[in-house]
Backbone atoms as SQL, in Angstrom:
CREATE TABLE atoms (id INTEGER PRIMARY KEY, chain TEXT, resi INTEGER, resn TEXT, atom TEXT, x REAL, y REAL, z REAL);
INSERT INTO atoms VALUES
  (1, 'A', 1, 'UNK', 'N', -42.018, 81.972, 41.381),
  (2, 'A', 1, 'UNK', 'CA', -41.664, 80.890, 42.249),
  (3, 'A', 1, 'UNK', 'C', -41.023, 81.313, 43.765),
  (4, 'A', 2, 'UNK', 'N', -41.430, 80.908, 44.588),
  (5, 'A', 2, 'UNK', 'CA', -40.909, 81.141, 45.790),
  (6, 'A', 2, 'UNK', 'C', -40.088, 80.111, 46.282),
  (7, 'A', 3, 'UNK', 'N', -39.407, 80.389, 47.270),
  (8, 'A', 3, 'UNK', 'CA', -38.260, 78.968, 47.758),
  (9, 'A', 3, 'UNK', 'C', -39.063, 78.869, 49.001),
  (10, 'A', 4, 'UNK', 'N', -39.378, 77.586, 49.279),
  (11, 'A', 4, 'UNK', 'CA', -39.561, 76.926, 50.601),
  (12, 'A', 4, 'UNK', 'C', -38.767, 77.392, 51.549),
  (13, 'A', 5, 'UNK', 'N', -39.154, 77.897, 52.971),
  (14, 'A', 5, 'UNK', 'CA', -38.431, 78.190, 53.981),
  (15, 'A', 5, 'UNK', 'C', -37.442, 77.258, 54.300),
  (16, 'A', 6, 'UNK', 'N', -37.957, 75.954, 54.255),
  (17, 'A', 6, 'UNK', 'CA', -36.841, 74.743, 54.613),
  (18, 'A', 6, 'UNK', 'C', -35.484, 74.591, 53.908),
  (19, 'A', 7, 'UNK', 'N', -35.743, 75.306, 52.619),
  (20, 'A', 7, 'UNK', 'CA', -34.486, 75.249, 51.695),
  (21, 'A', 7, 'UNK', 'C', -33.780, 76.646, 51.522),
  (22, 'A', 8, 'UNK', 'N', -34.590, 77.942, 52.344),
  (23, 'A', 8, 'UNK', 'CA', -33.983, 78.921, 51.969),
  (24, 'A', 8, 'UNK', 'C', -32.577, 79.264, 51.993),
  (25, 'A', 9, 'UNK', 'N', -31.662, 78.729, 53.084),
  (26, 'A', 9, 'UNK', 'CA', -30.493, 79.021, 53.206),
  (27, 'A', 9, 'UNK', 'C', -29.568, 78.300, 52.150),
  (28, 'A', 10, 'UNK', 'N', -29.838, 76.919, 51.848),
  (29, 'A', 10, 'UNK', 'CA', -29.045, 76.195, 50.944),
  (30, 'A', 10, 'UNK', 'C', -29.336, 77.190, 49.582),
  (31, 'A', 11, 'UNK', 'N', -30.704, 77.388, 49.185),
  (32, 'A', 11, 'UNK', 'CA', -30.892, 78.170, 48.005),
  (33, 'A', 11, 'UNK', 'C', -30.060, 79.500, 47.919),
  (34, 'A', 12, 'UNK', 'N', -29.874, 80.006, 49.131),
  (35, 'A', 12, 'UNK', 'CA', -29.202, 81.477, 49.109),
  (36, 'A', 12, 'UNK', 'C', -27.611, 80.874, 48.734),
  (37, 'A', 13, 'UNK', 'N', -27.232, 80.023, 48.934),
  (38, 'A', 13, 'UNK', 'CA', -25.852, 79.568, 48.892),
  (39, 'A', 13, 'UNK', 'C', -25.656, 79.124, 47.304),
  (40, 'A', 14, 'UNK', 'N', -26.691, 78.173, 46.919),
  (41, 'A', 14, 'UNK', 'CA', -26.549, 78.135, 45.542),
  (42, 'A', 14, 'UNK', 'C', -26.591, 79.134, 44.835),
  (43, 'A', 15, 'UNK', 'N', -27.688, 80.066, 44.930),
  (44, 'A', 15, 'UNK', 'CA', -27.771, 81.567, 44.157),
  (45, 'A', 15, 'UNK', 'C', -26.671, 82.052, 43.956),
  (46, 'A', 16, 'UNK', 'N', -25.775, 82.016, 45.204),
  (47, 'A', 16, 'UNK', 'CA', -24.520, 82.940, 45.439),
  (48, 'A', 16, 'UNK', 'C', -23.469, 82.463, 44.444),
  (49, 'A', 17, 'UNK', 'N', -23.384, 81.217, 44.300),
  (50, 'A', 17, 'UNK', 'CA', -22.424, 80.356, 43.637),
  (51, 'A', 17, 'UNK', 'C', -22.787, 80.581, 42.239),
  (52, 'A', 18, 'UNK', 'N', -24.168, 80.456, 41.754),
  (53, 'A', 18, 'UNK', 'CA', -24.707, 80.498, 40.341),
  (54, 'A', 18, 'UNK', 'C', -24.100, 81.903, 40.005),
  (55, 'A', 19, 'UNK', 'N', -24.585, 82.890, 40.661),
  (56, 'A', 19, 'UNK', 'CA', -24.322, 84.409, 40.066),
  (57, 'A', 19, 'UNK', 'C', -22.918, 84.963, 40.398),
  (58, 'A', 20, 'UNK', 'N', -21.939, 83.920, 40.895),
  (59, 'A', 20, 'UNK', 'CA', -20.714, 84.723, 41.092),
  (60, 'A', 20, 'UNK', 'C', -19.794, 85.199, 40.306),
  (61, 'A', 21, 'UNK', 'N', -20.134, 84.788, 39.004),
  (62, 'A', 21, 'UNK', 'CA', -19.391, 85.382, 38.140),
  (63, 'A', 21, 'UNK', 'C', -19.687, 87.223, 37.518),
  (64, 'A', 22, 'UNK', 'N', -20.788, 87.245, 38.245),
  (65, 'A', 22, 'UNK', 'CA', -21.375, 88.476, 37.571),
  (66, 'A', 22, 'UNK', 'C', -22.069, 88.460, 36.379),
  (67, 'A', 23, 'UNK', 'N', -22.178, 87.554, 35.521),
  (68, 'A', 23, 'UNK', 'CA', -22.539, 87.434, 34.297),
  (69, 'A', 23, 'UNK', 'C', -24.103, 86.772, 34.306),
  (70, 'A', 24, 'UNK', 'N', -24.348, 86.177, 35.488),
  (71, 'A', 24, 'UNK', 'CA', -25.605, 85.235, 35.659),
  (72, 'A', 24, 'UNK', 'C', -26.665, 86.097, 36.569),
  (73, 'A', 25, 'UNK', 'N', -27.799, 86.267, 35.901),
  (74, 'A', 25, 'UNK', 'CA', -28.891, 86.922, 36.813),
  (75, 'A', 25, 'UNK', 'C', -29.920, 85.879, 37.103),
  (76, 'A', 26, 'UNK', 'N', -30.675, 85.872, 37.916),
  (77, 'A', 26, 'UNK', 'CA', -31.841, 85.201, 38.427),
  (78, 'A', 26, 'UNK', 'C', -32.931, 85.734, 38.017),
  (79, 'A', 27, 'UNK', 'N', -33.800, 84.755, 37.183),
  (80, 'A', 27, 'UNK', 'CA', -35.402, 84.915, 36.644),
  (81, 'A', 27, 'UNK', 'C', -36.195, 84.075, 37.314),
  (82, 'A', 28, 'UNK', 'N', -37.100, 84.479, 38.172),
  (83, 'A', 28, 'UNK', 'CA', -38.057, 83.515, 38.791),
  (84, 'A', 28, 'UNK', 'C', -39.100, 83.303, 37.754),
  (85, 'A', 29, 'UNK', 'N', -39.358, 82.060, 37.545),
  (86, 'A', 29, 'UNK', 'CA', -40.604, 81.711, 36.731),
  (87, 'A', 29, 'UNK', 'C', -41.591, 81.015, 37.463),
  (88, 'A', 30, 'UNK', 'N', -42.729, 80.865, 36.783),
  (89, 'A', 30, 'UNK', 'CA', -43.905, 80.180, 37.658),
  (90, 'A', 30, 'UNK', 'C', -43.505, 79.030, 38.455),
  (91, 'A', 31, 'UNK', 'N', -42.783, 78.051, 37.937),
  (92, 'A', 31, 'UNK', 'CA', -42.423, 76.833, 38.719),
  (93, 'A', 31, 'UNK', 'C', -40.792, 76.389, 38.852),
  (94, 'A', 32, 'UNK', 'N', -40.375, 77.168, 38.307),
  (95, 'A', 32, 'UNK', 'CA', -38.668, 77.305, 38.609),
  (96, 'A', 32, 'UNK', 'C', -37.921, 78.467, 38.760),
  (97, 'A', 33, 'UNK', 'N', -36.865, 78.455, 39.135),
  (98, 'A', 33, 'UNK', 'CA', -36.165, 79.794, 39.313),
  (99, 'A', 33, 'UNK', 'C', -34.936, 79.394, 38.305),
  (100, 'A', 34, 'UNK', 'N', -34.934, 80.530, 37.171),
  (101, 'A', 34, 'UNK', 'CA', -34.118, 80.273, 35.968),
  (102, 'A', 34, 'UNK', 'C', -32.648, 80.999, 36.320),
  (103, 'A', 35, 'UNK', 'N', -31.366, 80.770, 35.894),
  (104, 'A', 35, 'UNK', 'CA', -30.428, 81.301, 36.049),
  (105, 'A', 35, 'UNK', 'C', -29.878, 81.506, 34.515),
  (106, 'A', 36, 'UNK', 'N', -29.714, 82.855, 34.362),
  (107, 'A', 36, 'UNK', 'CA', -29.465, 83.082, 32.829),
  (108, 'A', 36, 'UNK', 'C', -28.297, 84.080, 32.639),
  (109, 'A', 37, 'UNK', 'N', -27.750, 83.755, 31.415),
  (110, 'A', 37, 'UNK', 'CA', -26.642, 84.520, 31.209),
  (111, 'A', 37, 'UNK', 'C', -27.156, 85.154, 29.628),
  (112, 'A', 38, 'UNK', 'N', -26.739, 84.731, 28.627),
  (113, 'A', 38, 'UNK', 'CA', -27.301, 85.033, 27.274),
  (114, 'A', 38, 'UNK', 'C', -28.442, 84.017, 27.157),
  (115, 'A', 39, 'UNK', 'N', -28.378, 82.957, 27.405),
  (116, 'A', 39, 'UNK', 'CA', -29.736, 81.878, 27.645),
  (117, 'A', 39, 'UNK', 'C', -29.473, 81.355, 29.064),
  (118, 'A', 40, 'UNK', 'N', -30.481, 80.434, 29.372),
  (119, 'A', 40, 'UNK', 'CA', -30.578, 79.757, 30.431),
  (120, 'A', 40, 'UNK', 'C', -29.283, 78.869, 30.783),
  (121, 'A', 41, 'UNK', 'N', -28.541, 79.171, 31.528),
  (122, 'A', 41, 'UNK', 'CA', -27.445, 78.272, 32.293),
  (123, 'A', 41, 'UNK', 'C', -28.052, 77.123, 32.988),
  (124, 'A', 42, 'UNK', 'N', -29.177, 77.368, 33.862),
  (125, 'A', 42, 'UNK', 'CA', -29.829, 76.332, 34.661),
  (126, 'A', 42, 'UNK', 'C', -30.964, 76.655, 35.193),
  (127, 'A', 43, 'UNK', 'N', -31.574, 75.801, 35.852),
  (128, 'A', 43, 'UNK', 'CA', -32.705, 76.219, 36.711),
  (129, 'A', 43, 'UNK', 'C', -32.809, 75.284, 37.839),
  (130, 'A', 44, 'UNK', 'N', -33.377, 76.081, 38.730),
  (131, 'A', 44, 'UNK', 'CA', -33.615, 75.136, 40.224),
  (132, 'A', 44, 'UNK', 'C', -35.018, 74.828, 40.513),
  (133, 'A', 45, 'UNK', 'N', -35.324, 73.887, 40.826),
  (134, 'A', 45, 'UNK', 'CA', -36.794, 73.291, 41.128),
  (135, 'A', 45, 'UNK', 'C', -36.721, 72.862, 42.509),
  (136, 'A', 46, 'UNK', 'N', -37.880, 73.038, 43.368),
  (137, 'A', 46, 'UNK', 'CA', -38.020, 72.552, 44.408),
  (138, 'A', 46, 'UNK', 'C', -39.446, 71.530, 44.487),
  (139, 'A', 47, 'UNK', 'N', -39.076, 70.212, 44.522),
  (140, 'A', 47, 'UNK', 'CA', -39.778, 69.273, 44.569),
  (141, 'A', 47, 'UNK', 'C', -40.181, 68.850, 46.279),
  (142, 'A', 48, 'UNK', 'N', -41.565, 68.946, 46.674),
  (143, 'A', 48, 'UNK', 'CA', -42.079, 68.497, 47.824),
  (144, 'A', 48, 'UNK', 'C', -41.502, 67.031, 48.158),
  (145, 'A', 49, 'UNK', 'N', -41.496, 66.181, 47.260),
  (146, 'A', 49, 'UNK', 'CA', -41.081, 64.689, 47.365),
  (147, 'A', 49, 'UNK', 'C', -39.577, 64.656, 47.645),
  (148, 'A', 50, 'UNK', 'N', -38.570, 65.809, 47.222),
  (149, 'A', 50, 'UNK', 'CA', -37.325, 65.820, 47.395),
  (150, 'A', 50, 'UNK', 'C', -36.852, 66.469, 48.605),
  (151, 'A', 51, 'UNK', 'N', -35.922, 66.003, 49.372),
  (152, 'A', 51, 'UNK', 'CA', -35.227, 66.943, 50.506),
  (153, 'A', 51, 'UNK', 'C', -34.089, 67.639, 49.890),
  (154, 'A', 52, 'UNK', 'N', -34.350, 68.057, 48.630),
  (155, 'A', 52, 'UNK', 'CA', -33.123, 68.702, 47.918),
  (156, 'A', 52, 'UNK', 'C', -33.515, 69.663, 47.195),
  (157, 'A', 53, 'UNK', 'N', -32.793, 70.541, 46.453),
  (158, 'A', 53, 'UNK', 'CA', -33.140, 71.106, 45.382),
  (159, 'A', 53, 'UNK', 'C', -32.460, 70.589, 44.415),
  (160, 'A', 54, 'UNK', 'N', -33.159, 70.379, 43.132),
  (161, 'A', 54, 'UNK', 'CA', -32.941, 69.953, 41.776),
  (162, 'A', 54, 'UNK', 'C', -32.446, 71.195, 40.946),
  (163, 'A', 55, 'UNK', 'N', -30.980, 70.845, 40.565),
  (164, 'A', 55, 'UNK', 'CA', -30.549, 72.033, 39.744),
  (165, 'A', 55, 'UNK', 'C', -30.404, 71.304, 38.247),
  (166, 'A', 56, 'UNK', 'N', -30.967, 71.944, 37.258),
  (167, 'A', 56, 'UNK', 'CA', -30.598, 71.587, 35.844),
  (168, 'A', 56, 'UNK', 'C', -29.841, 72.255, 35.147),
  (169, 'A', 57, 'UNK', 'N', -28.711, 71.908, 34.651),
  (170, 'A', 57, 'UNK', 'CA', -27.583, 72.395, 34.176),
  (171, 'A', 57, 'UNK', 'C', -27.525, 72.523, 32.570),
  (172, 'A', 58, 'UNK', 'N', -27.436, 73.218, 31.795),
  (173, 'A', 58, 'UNK', 'CA', -27.038, 73.021, 30.344),
  (174, 'A', 58, 'UNK', 'C', -25.739, 72.911, 30.038),
  (175, 'A', 59, 'UNK', 'N', -25.500, 71.397, 30.423),
  (176, 'A', 59, 'UNK', 'CA', -24.426, 70.587, 29.910),
  (177, 'A', 59, 'UNK', 'C', -24.858, 69.166, 29.351),
  (178, 'A', 60, 'UNK', 'N', -23.767, 68.884, 28.454),
  (179, 'A', 60, 'UNK', 'CA', -23.866, 67.645, 27.849),
  (180, 'A', 60, 'UNK', 'C', -23.339, 66.474, 28.923),
  (181, 'A', 61, 'UNK', 'N', -24.528, 65.553, 29.176),
  (182, 'A', 61, 'UNK', 'CA', -24.238, 64.694, 30.455),
  (183, 'A', 61, 'UNK', 'C', -23.117, 63.657, 29.889),
  (184, 'A', 62, 'UNK', 'N', -22.668, 63.576, 28.570),
  (185, 'A', 62, 'UNK', 'CA', -21.951, 62.474, 28.333),
  (186, 'A', 62, 'UNK', 'C', -20.134, 62.937, 28.380),
  (187, 'A', 63, 'UNK', 'N', -20.003, 64.381, 28.818),
  (188, 'A', 63, 'UNK', 'CA', -19.085, 65.054, 29.220),
  (189, 'A', 63, 'UNK', 'C', -18.683, 65.192, 30.672),
  (190, 'A', 64, 'UNK', 'N', -19.460, 64.360, 31.467),
  (191, 'A', 64, 'UNK', 'CA', -19.855, 64.553, 33.065),
  (192, 'A', 64, 'UNK', 'C', -19.605, 63.351, 33.359),
  (193, 'A', 65, 'UNK', 'N', -18.847, 62.911, 34.467),
  (194, 'A', 65, 'UNK', 'CA', -18.860, 61.553, 35.218),
  (195, 'A', 65, 'UNK', 'C', -20.105, 61.909, 36.047),
  (196, 'A', 66, 'UNK', 'N', -21.169, 60.807, 35.679),
  (197, 'A', 66, 'UNK', 'CA', -22.122, 60.859, 36.490),
  (198, 'A', 66, 'UNK', 'C', -21.976, 59.898, 37.551),
  (199, 'A', 67, 'UNK', 'N', -22.600, 60.376, 38.716),
  (200, 'A', 67, 'UNK', 'CA', -22.594, 59.739, 40.268),
  (201, 'A', 67, 'UNK', 'C', -23.778, 59.634, 40.705),
  (202, 'A', 68, 'UNK', 'N', -24.268, 58.443, 41.136),
  (203, 'A', 68, 'UNK', 'CA', -25.665, 57.744, 41.566),
  (204, 'A', 68, 'UNK', 'C', -25.867, 58.838, 42.756),
  (205, 'A', 69, 'UNK', 'N', -27.307, 59.236, 42.870),
  (206, 'A', 69, 'UNK', 'CA', -27.532, 59.997, 43.751),
  (207, 'A', 69, 'UNK', 'C', -27.194, 61.456, 43.901),
  (208, 'A', 70, 'UNK', 'N', -26.349, 61.643, 42.892),
  (209, 'A', 70, 'UNK', 'CA', -25.739, 63.316, 42.912),
  (210, 'A', 70, 'UNK', 'C', -26.218, 63.879, 41.333),
  (211, 'A', 71, 'UNK', 'N', -25.666, 63.255, 40.491),
  (212, 'A', 71, 'UNK', 'CA', -25.905, 63.745, 38.763),
  (213, 'A', 71, 'UNK', 'C', -26.651, 62.706, 38.300),
  (214, 'A', 72, 'UNK', 'N', -27.401, 63.202, 37.187),
  (215, 'A', 72, 'UNK', 'CA', -28.258, 62.191, 36.081),
  (216, 'A', 72, 'UNK', 'C', -28.112, 62.872, 35.085),
  (217, 'A', 73, 'UNK', 'N', -28.284, 62.172, 33.911),
  (218, 'A', 73, 'UNK', 'CA', -28.611, 62.343, 32.763),
  (219, 'A', 73, 'UNK', 'C', -30.151, 62.543, 32.461),
  (220, 'A', 74, 'UNK', 'N', -30.600, 63.648, 32.121),
  (221, 'A', 74, 'UNK', 'CA', -32.298, 63.966, 31.846),
  (222, 'A', 74, 'UNK', 'C', -32.490, 64.336, 30.351),
  (223, 'A', 75, 'UNK', 'N', -31.513, 63.957, 29.660),
  (224, 'A', 75, 'UNK', 'CA', -31.891, 63.991, 27.902),
  (225, 'A', 75, 'UNK', 'C', -32.985, 63.116, 27.854),
  (226, 'A', 76, 'UNK', 'N', -34.161, 63.794, 27.159),
  (227, 'A', 76, 'UNK', 'CA', -35.356, 62.790, 26.835),
  (228, 'A', 76, 'UNK', 'C', -36.073, 62.646, 27.917),
  (229, 'A', 77, 'UNK', 'N', -35.866, 62.898, 29.259),
  (230, 'A', 77, 'UNK', 'CA', -36.687, 62.827, 30.182),
  (231, 'A', 77, 'UNK', 'C', -37.692, 64.242, 30.197),
  (232, 'A', 78, 'UNK', 'N', -38.871, 64.067, 30.286),
  (233, 'A', 78, 'UNK', 'CA', -39.898, 64.959, 30.674),
  (234, 'A', 78, 'UNK', 'C', -39.594, 65.922, 32.023),
  (235, 'A', 79, 'UNK', 'N', -39.103, 66.870, 32.058),
  (236, 'A', 79, 'UNK', 'CA', -38.781, 67.612, 33.232),
  (237, 'A', 79, 'UNK', 'C', -39.156, 68.964, 33.173),
  (238, 'A', 80, 'UNK', 'N', -39.322, 69.623, 34.140),
  (239, 'A', 80, 'UNK', 'CA', -39.306, 71.101, 34.128),
  (240, 'A', 80, 'UNK', 'C', -38.149, 71.775, 34.183),
  (241, 'A', 81, 'UNK', 'N', -37.749, 72.980, 33.552),
  (242, 'A', 81, 'UNK', 'CA', -36.355, 73.407, 33.729),
  (243, 'A', 81, 'UNK', 'C', -35.600, 73.177, 32.476),
  (244, 'A', 82, 'UNK', 'N', -34.308, 73.801, 32.645),
  (245, 'A', 82, 'UNK', 'CA', -33.468, 73.665, 31.452),
  (246, 'A', 82, 'UNK', 'C', -32.140, 72.912, 31.837),
  (247, 'A', 83, 'UNK', 'N', -31.642, 72.413, 30.798),
  (248, 'A', 83, 'UNK', 'CA', -30.553, 71.528, 30.754),
  (249, 'A', 83, 'UNK', 'C', -30.726, 70.275, 30.781),
  (250, 'A', 84, 'UNK', 'N', -29.871, 69.464, 30.471),
  (251, 'A', 84, 'UNK', 'CA', -29.782, 67.947, 30.352),
  (252, 'A', 84, 'UNK', 'C', -29.109, 67.274, 31.444),
  (253, 'A', 85, 'UNK', 'N', -28.418, 67.889, 32.290),
  (254, 'A', 85, 'UNK', 'CA', -28.029, 67.345, 33.291),
  (255, 'A', 85, 'UNK', 'C', -28.637, 67.629, 34.562),
  (256, 'A', 86, 'UNK', 'N', -29.100, 66.668, 35.641),
  (257, 'A', 86, 'UNK', 'CA', -29.568, 66.954, 36.621),
  (258, 'A', 86, 'UNK', 'C', -28.820, 67.057, 37.994),
  (259, 'A', 87, 'UNK', 'N', -28.456, 67.774, 38.793),
  (260, 'A', 87, 'UNK', 'CA', -27.487, 68.010, 40.179),
  (261, 'A', 87, 'UNK', 'C', -28.694, 67.891, 41.239),
  (262, 'A', 88, 'UNK', 'N', -28.462, 66.913, 42.189),
  (263, 'A', 88, 'UNK', 'CA', -29.152, 66.981, 43.481),
  (264, 'A', 88, 'UNK', 'C', -28.199, 67.816, 44.327),
  (265, 'A', 89, 'UNK', 'N', -29.092, 68.839, 44.940),
  (266, 'A', 89, 'UNK', 'CA', -28.425, 69.637, 46.162),
  (267, 'A', 89, 'UNK', 'C', -28.990, 69.399, 47.375),
  (268, 'A', 90, 'UNK', 'N', -28.514, 68.793, 48.508),
  (269, 'A', 90, 'UNK', 'CA', -29.273, 68.536, 49.598),
  (270, 'A', 90, 'UNK', 'C', -28.338, 69.407, 50.508),
  (271, 'A', 91, 'UNK', 'N', -27.297, 69.729, 50.429),
  (272, 'A', 91, 'UNK', 'CA', -26.330, 70.275, 51.691),
  (273, 'A', 91, 'UNK', 'C', -25.135, 71.100, 51.149),
  (274, 'A', 92, 'UNK', 'N', -24.496, 71.664, 51.992),
  (275, 'A', 92, 'UNK', 'CA', -23.379, 73.031, 51.535),
  (276, 'A', 92, 'UNK', 'C', -22.423, 72.043, 50.619),
  (277, 'A', 93, 'UNK', 'N', -22.243, 70.643, 50.975),
  (278, 'A', 93, 'UNK', 'CA', -21.050, 69.790, 50.346),
  (279, 'A', 93, 'UNK', 'C', -21.593, 69.839, 49.026),
  (280, 'A', 94, 'UNK', 'N', -22.747, 69.644, 48.865),
  (281, 'A', 94, 'UNK', 'CA', -23.334, 69.258, 47.529),
  (282, 'A', 94, 'UNK', 'C', -23.211, 70.448, 46.389),
  (283, 'A', 95, 'UNK', 'N', -23.482, 71.745, 47.129),
  (284, 'A', 95, 'UNK', 'CA', -23.030, 72.907, 46.213),
  (285, 'A', 95, 'UNK', 'C', -21.841, 73.199, 45.765),
  (286, 'A', 96, 'UNK', 'N', -20.804, 72.983, 47.020),
  (287, 'A', 96, 'UNK', 'CA', -19.001, 72.907, 46.573),
  (288, 'A', 96, 'UNK', 'C', -18.903, 71.756, 45.233),
  (289, 'A', 97, 'UNK', 'N', -19.347, 70.526, 45.622),
  (290, 'A', 97, 'UNK', 'CA', -19.235, 69.544, 44.559),
  (291, 'A', 97, 'UNK', 'C', -19.724, 70.096, 43.276),
  (292, 'A', 98, 'UNK', 'N', -20.795, 70.858, 43.209),
  (293, 'A', 98, 'UNK', 'CA', -21.389, 71.275, 41.840),
  (294, 'A', 98, 'UNK', 'C', -20.548, 72.492, 41.333),
  (295, 'A', 99, 'UNK', 'N', -19.702, 73.087, 41.913),
  (296, 'A', 99, 'UNK', 'CA', -19.265, 74.375, 41.402),
  (297, 'A', 99, 'UNK', 'C', -18.341, 74.155, 40.355),
  (298, 'A', 100, 'UNK', 'N', -17.452, 73.065, 39.906),
  (299, 'A', 100, 'UNK', 'CA', -16.881, 72.925, 38.534),
  (300, 'A', 100, 'UNK', 'C', -18.011, 72.872, 37.542),
  (301, 'A', 101, 'UNK', 'N', -19.159, 72.187, 37.744),
  (302, 'A', 101, 'UNK', 'CA', -20.065, 71.849, 36.623),
  (303, 'A', 101, 'UNK', 'C', -20.902, 73.319, 36.463),
  (304, 'A', 102, 'UNK', 'N', -20.997, 74.038, 37.439),
  (305, 'A', 102, 'UNK', 'CA', -21.779, 75.472, 37.431),
  (306, 'A', 102, 'UNK', 'C', -20.941, 75.915, 36.632),
  (307, 'A', 103, 'UNK', 'N', -19.760, 76.461, 37.056),
  (308, 'A', 103, 'UNK', 'CA', -18.584, 77.053, 36.229),
  (309, 'A', 103, 'UNK', 'C', -18.538, 76.790, 34.649),
  (310, 'A', 104, 'UNK', 'N', -18.471, 75.299, 34.587),
  (311, 'A', 104, 'UNK', 'CA', -18.475, 75.045, 32.899),
  (312, 'A', 104, 'UNK', 'C', -19.827, 75.361, 32.250),
  (313, 'A', 105, 'UNK', 'N', -20.824, 75.283, 33.024),
  (314, 'A', 105, 'UNK', 'CA', -22.151, 75.749, 32.531),
  (315, 'A', 105, 'UNK', 'C', -22.270, 77.274, 32.019),
  (316, 'A', 106, 'UNK', 'N', -21.661, 77.857, 32.931),
  (317, 'A', 106, 'UNK', 'CA', -21.645, 79.362, 32.570),
  (318, 'A', 106, 'UNK', 'C', -20.878, 79.645, 31.723),
  (319, 'A', 107, 'UNK', 'N', -19.681, 79.067, 31.370),
  (320, 'A', 107, 'UNK', 'CA', -18.641, 79.373, 30.259),
  (321, 'A', 107, 'UNK', 'C', -19.260, 78.771, 28.949),
  (322, 'A', 108, 'UNK', 'N', -19.951, 77.656, 29.142),
  (323, 'A', 108, 'UNK', 'CA', -20.269, 77.469, 27.655),
  (324, 'A', 108, 'UNK', 'C', -21.845, 77.885, 27.271),
  (325, 'A', 109, 'UNK', 'N', -22.404, 78.832, 28.121),
  (326, 'A', 109, 'UNK', 'CA', -23.360, 79.391, 27.700),
  (327, 'A', 109, 'UNK', 'C', -23.543, 80.345, 26.723);
């Protein structure tokens, strides 16, 4: 999977955040980019219909305060990637808001 040019800077910021612990590695797949520790911590998907990066984290959505337009429970929803929590990343501010969720996903993996 290649990162679209229009989202390269935002993806680079997200990747830096995901790998900051030094324990997570980036594994490109055919239709998404996986972030792995022992198992997948999360995955990033670029959809042409979205003006954002969709980040799927391996977290129980029942333990997270869901915010419309930002986070979504995708348990049982057919989607690509790993995780039960979808986080919409459209700006640097969204990456900052996602940091606590990313840390939890890394710690719990």
